N, C-alpha and C positions, 0 to 999 in steps of 0.2 A: 504493500500500499504506500503512495505518495502522498505526501501533504506539501501544501503550499508553503511559500516563506513566510506568509501571513498568520498561516498556522503556527508555525514555528516562532514567530515572534509574540505569542499568548501566551507562550511558557516562559515564566520570569525568572530563569535561572542565574542565581547571585553567590557571590564568595561572601562566605563568612567564617569567623572563629569561634571555636567551641569555647566556653567561657568555664563551663563545668560538665562535670559526666559522674554519674554515679550508676550503681548496679540496678535492675530494674526486676526484682525477685518475681514480681505479681504477671509476668508476660509469660505467655505460653510457650514461646522459644526463648533460648537464651538472648538478653537484648541489655541495652545500656539507655538509661534517660541522657538527653543531651540538652543543653542552654547553649544555643549558637547566638553571635550577634552580628547582624548585618549591616549596622552602622544606623546613619542619622536616617530618619523618615522610614525605616523598618525596624530596625529596635532588636531588641533580644526575643528569638522563639524558640520555642521547645520541640523536640522530638523522641520518639524511639528508634531504637536502632538495633539491628541485630549483626552487631560486629564485636560479639564477644570472642571470636575465633583468633583474629588476628590483634586485637588492641587490648589493652588493659587502661581501665579509667583515668589514672594519673597520666599516662603518656598523649591522650587526646586532647588534654587542656592546652590551648595555645594553637593547637593544628587548624589550619585553614582549609575549609572544606566547600563545596559546592551543593546548594540546594535549592530546590523549586519553593519559592516564598508565595506563588499566587493559590495553591490548592485550598479547600476549605479546611478549617481543623477537622481533625479524625479522632475521636474516642479510642482510644487504646486500652482496655482495663483504666484503670484511675487516672490514666495520663492522658492530656488532650494534645495531641502531636499537630503543631500548627506547620512544620516545615517537611520536605521530603530530601532528607540528606542524601545524594546520591551516591554511589558505589557500583564497581563491576565486579562478577564473580571470578574467581580463581579456579584451577584445575578441578576442586573439590566441591565448588559451587558456594564456596564461601564469600561474604562479602569483604572487599576491597575499598576503601573510600576514595573516591573522585577530590582533587583539590590542584590549585595552580603548581606550575614548576617551581616557581619562585615568590617569594613574600609579595604581596600585590594589596592595594588599599580594600577593607572590607565593603562590601556593599556593591563592589564591581558586577556588572553584568555582563553574562557569558554572551558572546557573538561569534 
């Protein structure tokens, strides 16, 4: 299926910085609760991410990631997920986070 460029532009993907990460024991599958700062205009958003295979909470804080910031919030157990943090599967299907290759200003839009 192909989409138009206008369709692509409807998806608002921004760079943010993880400011806080903690275990999410109530999740059905192993996951963390994340707080991601997308800068002025968007602010800090919360998410749930199944990224426990490759990451520890303490190493996530300060990391830049890409996230979709214009999806409606989604209730995941007791957590309201406000942003979809993006990743790709490794050879075993485990999530590897996507982020810029160099430090960039938070809030920048993917193009």
